[in-house]
N, C-alpha and C positions, 0 to 999 in steps of 0.2 A: 689881815684881809680874809675875807669870806671865802671858803675852798668850792662854796657852789659857783660864788661871782667869777673864781678864778677859773674855775672849769669851762663856762657858761664861756668868759670871753677867748678860752682857747679855742672852745669850739667854732665861735664864731669867725676867729681869724684863721681858722683852717678852710670853715667853708668860704670865707672871700677868697681865701688862697685858690683854692678847686676852683671857685667861680671865675677869678682872673685867668686859672690857665687854660680852663673849657672855651673862656672867649678867646682865647691868644688861638689856640688850638684853631677855631669855629673863622678865624679871619687867616689865619695863612692858607686853609685850606680856599676859603672864599676867592684868596686873592688870586690862587692856582687857577680856579675857577674861573675868574671874569679874565685872566690871562686867555686862556684856551678860547673862550670867545670873542675877544678881542688882542691879538698876538701883537699889536703896536703900540699897545698901551702899557707905559712905563711902570715899573715896577712900585714905584712907591705913590701913585697913585693909583692904584688895584688896591693896593695894601689901605690907602685913605678909604679908596672907597669902599670895601668890604669892614671898615671899623664905623662907620656911618652908617651902612646899611644895618649891621648887629646891634647898634645900640638906637635905631630908629624906631620907630612906633610898632614896624611890621618885623622888626629882629626875631621875635621870637618864633611868627610863624614861619619865617624864611628857616629859623634855626629847627624848628617842628619838621620842613619838608624836609631839609637834609639828612637828621638823624634818623627820620623812617625810611628811606632810601637806604640811607647808609645799612641799616637792621639785615637787609636782603642778600645773600650771595648763595654760590652756588652749594655751599652745605648747609645753609638755613633751606633751601628749597629742597633738597633733599631728605629734611628733615617732617615736612610739611605733609599733611593728609590731602585728599584729594580734594575735601570739601573747602581746605584753607587755599591750598594752589585755585580751584574756580573762583575762590573770591578774591584773590589776589590777583587775576585776571581780569575779572570784571571793573576789581577797582582801579587795575594800569589802564581799561581800555578807557575809560571815565574819565583818568586822570589825563591821558593824552587828548583826548577830546577838549576838555576844560584848559590844557596847556594852551590848545593851538589857538582857541581863542581869546587866552590870556596874552598869550604873543604877540597876534593880531591888534588888541589894545596896546600893550607896550610900542609897540612899533610906529603905530599913529598917535605915540604922543611925542615919539622921537623925530618922527616924520611926516609932521600934521602938513596936509596937501591942502 
């Protein structure tokens, strides 16, 4: 067997395993989030919901939002410059407005009048 093919195959297997681990961590975190929002939702249903969302056409966008928010913690804020903090503040205020609009649209989908 060609050593280059073996290395490539091993790297591909490792990348797949890493992707599966990341996917599993995402599903686990999202299951907890959805149960926090809907406490009466059974755990298996919350897990299935999270899996379907992660694998759907908007899964990458949802993951990007979650990953972006996860990057900011108290330590990160302490390391940011004034310009970065002002930009983050502006982005968060804009995000809040967009979130309110999206939540209204989502609620309208769930509860049409």
